[in-house]
C-alpha positions as CSV (number, residue, x, y, z in Angstrom):
1,M,-1.7,1.6,33.7
2,L,-1.4,-1.2,31.2
3,A,-4.8,-2.6,32.2
4,S,-6.5,0.7,31.6
5,I,-4.9,1.0,28.1
6,I,-6.0,-2.6,27.3
7,L,-9.5,-1.8,28.5
8,Y,-9.6,1.4,26.5
9,I,-8.6,-0.5,23.3
10,A,-11.1,-3.2,24.0
11,T,-13.9,-0.7,24.3
12,I,-12.9,1.0,21.1
13,I,-12.9,-2.3,19.3
14,A,-16.3,-3.2,20.8
15,S,-17.8,0.2,19.8
16,I,-16.6,-0.2,16.2
17,V,-18.0,-3.7,16.0
18,L,-21.4,-2.5,17.4
19,F,-21.3,0.5,15.0
20,V,-20.7,-1.7,12.0
21,A,-23.4,-4.2,13.1
22,A,-25.9,-1.3,13.6
23,T,-25.0,0.2,10.2
24,V,-25.5,-3.2,8.5
25,A,-28.9,-3.7,10.2
26,W,-30.0,-0.2,9.3
27,L,-28.8,-0.5,5.7
28,A,-30.4,-4.0,5.4
29,E,-33.8,-2.4,5.8
30,F,-33.2,-0.3,2.7
31,V,-31.7,-2.8,0.4
32,E,-33.8,-5.7,1.8
33,S,-30.7,-8.0,2.0
34,R,-28.3,-8.4,4.9
35,A,-25.6,-9.8,2.7
36,M,-25.8,-6.9,0.3
37,A,-25.8,-4.5,3.3
38,A,-22.8,-6.2,4.8
39,L,-21.0,-6.0,1.4
40,I,-21.8,-2.3,1.0
41,V,-20.6,-1.5,4.6
42,G,-17.5,-3.6,4.1
43,V,-16.6,-1.8,0.8
44,L,-17.2,1.5,2.5
45,F,-14.9,0.6,5.4
46,L,-12.3,-0.7,2.9
47,L,-12.4,2.7,1.1
48,L,-12.2,4.6,4.3
49,S,-9.2,2.6,5.5
50,R,-7.4,3.2,2.2
51,L,-8.1,6.9,2.5
52,I,-6.7,7.0,6.0
53,Y,-3.7,5.1,4.9
54,Y,-2.9,7.4,2.0
55,L,-3.6,10.6,3.9
56,S,-1.8,9.9,7.1
57,A,-0.6,6.4,7.9
58,R,1.6,6.2,4.7
59,R,3.5,9.3,5.6
60,A,4.0,8.2,9.2
61,M,5.2,4.7,8.0
62,E,7.7,6.4,5.6
63,E,9.0,8.6,8.5
64,I,9.4,5.5,10.7
65,N,11.2,3.7,7.9
66,E,13.6,6.7,7.4
67,K,14.3,6.8,11.1
68,L,15.0,3.1,11.2
69,T,17.3,3.5,8.2
70,T,19.2,6.2,10.0
71,I,19.5,4.1,13.1
72,S,20.8,1.2,11.0
73,E,23.4,3.5,9.4
74,V,24.5,4.9,12.7
75,A,24.8,1.4,14.2
76,Y,26.9,0.3,11.2
77,A,29.2,3.3,11.6
78,A,29.5,2.7,15.3
79,R,30.4,-1.0,14.6
80,K,33.0,0.0,12.1
81,G,34.4,2.7,14.4
82,Y,34.6,0.1,17.2
83,G,36.5,-2.2,15.0
84,V,39.0,0.5,14.1
85,V,39.5,1.4,17.7
86,V,40.0,-2.3,18.7
87,R,42.6,-2.8,15.9
88,F,44.4,0.4,17.0
89,V,44.5,-0.6,20.6
90,E,45.7,-4.1,19.6
91,S,48.5,-2.6,17.6
92,L,49.5,-0.4,20.5
93,F,49.6,-3.4,22.8
94,D,51.5,-5.4,20.2
95,Q,54.1,-2.6,20.0
96,W,54.3,-2.1,23.7
97,L,54.7,-5.9,24.4
98,K,57.6,-6.2,21.9
């Protein structure tokens, strides 16, 4: 199962690399410069990644942050509640042993 997921991710990465290389080669024919073509494609992918971040990833990351904050608050409350229970049980034992 894990191997198939790793293979899937590797093929996605390879296809993206090949797509970018083909796009740079194709654009280099029009601008007559591989460096300029690579710069143009790089900027386009930068803008695309920013767009994806602002449209979807940012919201997802904020939701994850909210959930982690909630988990942290619940863990803190549980820790405090455990402390109260321990002190109560200790006081019961102290009274019982006296």
